[in-house]
C-alpha positions in Angstrom: 107.6 100.8 95.8 110.1 102.9 94.8 113.4 102.8 97.3 116.5 104.7 97.0 120.5 103.4 98.3 123.4 104.5 98.2 124.9 101.5 96.5 123.8 99.6 93.4 121.1 97.2 94.1 121.5 93.5 93.0 118.1 92.6 91.0 117.7 89.5 93.3 118.4 88.3 96.8 116.6 86.0 99.1 117.1 86.5 103.0 116.2 84.6 106.1 113.0 85.4 107.6 113.7 87.0 111.3 110.5 86.0 111.9 109.8 82.5 110.8 112.8 80.2 110.0 110.7 78.5 107.6 110.6 81.2 105.1 112.4 83.2 103.2 111.9 87.0 102.0 112.3 87.2 98.4 113.5 90.6 97.1 113.4 91.8 93.6 114.7 95.3 92.3 114.4 96.6 89.1 115.0 100.0 86.8 117.9 101.0 88.8 118.8 104.4 88.1 121.6 106.6 89.5 120.4 109.8 91.2 122.4 112.9 92.2 120.4 116.1 94.2 121.4 118.7 96.3 119.5 118.6 100.1 118.1 121.9 100.5 118.9 122.3 104.3 122.4 121.3 103.9 123.6 122.0 100.4 125.2 118.7 100.3 125.3 116.8 96.9 123.7 113.4 97.9 124.2 110.8 95.0 122.7 106.9 94.7 120.6 104.9 93.2 116.1 104.9 92.7 114.5 101.5 91.9 111.7 99.8 92.2 111.9 96.9 94.9 109.7 94.3 95.6 108.9 91.8 98.2 107.3 88.5 99.2 107.6 85.8 101.7 108.2 82.5 100.4 108.8 78.8 101.5 112.6 78.0 102.4 112.1 75.8 98.9 111.1 78.7 96.8 113.2 77.6 93.9 111.1 74.2 93.7 107.6 76.2 93.8 107.8 78.9 91.4 110.5 80.1 88.9 111.7 83.7 90.1 109.8 85.4 87.4 106.3 84.0 88.7 107.8 85.2 92.5 108.5 88.4 90.5 105.0 88.8 89.5 103.1 87.6 92.6 105.3 90.3 94.8 104.5 92.8 92.0 100.6 92.1 92.5 101.2 92.1 96.4 102.5 95.7 96.1 99.8 96.8 93.7 96.9 95.8 96.2 95.7 98.7 98.4 97.0 98.5 101.8 94.7 99.6 105.0 95.5 103.3 106.5 96.6 103.2 110.2 93.1 104.5 110.4 91.6 101.3 109.0 94.0 99.5 111.3 92.9 100.8 114.5 88.8 101.1 113.3 89.5 97.1 113.1 91.7 96.4 116.5 88.5 98.9 118.3 85.9 96.6 116.7 87.8 93.4 117.4 88.0 94.5 121.1 84.5 95.4 121.4 83.6 92.4 120.0 85.7 90.2 122.4 84.1 92.3 125.3 80.5 91.3 124.2 81.6 87.5 124.5 
């Protein structure tokens, strides 16, 4: 996923997962390039970095499971999989509710 930030990103970080303390979130960042563009509304110049960011949730002992290169490949594969749209999720939720009502 393309991301923009005001500071140059680190290429790799591991953060504790706030939803599950048995896992970490691995963040990989590639192709960081400086950008500068004018905001059409304010006329101010915005500067920062644009880069590709890939995330994957891994067990706390991630380093003993795969190398960083292998985790990055998995994160890229997950990023390229099509994500369901909001409409698809709503239809699935409605169907689940109907299925529960018929039980």
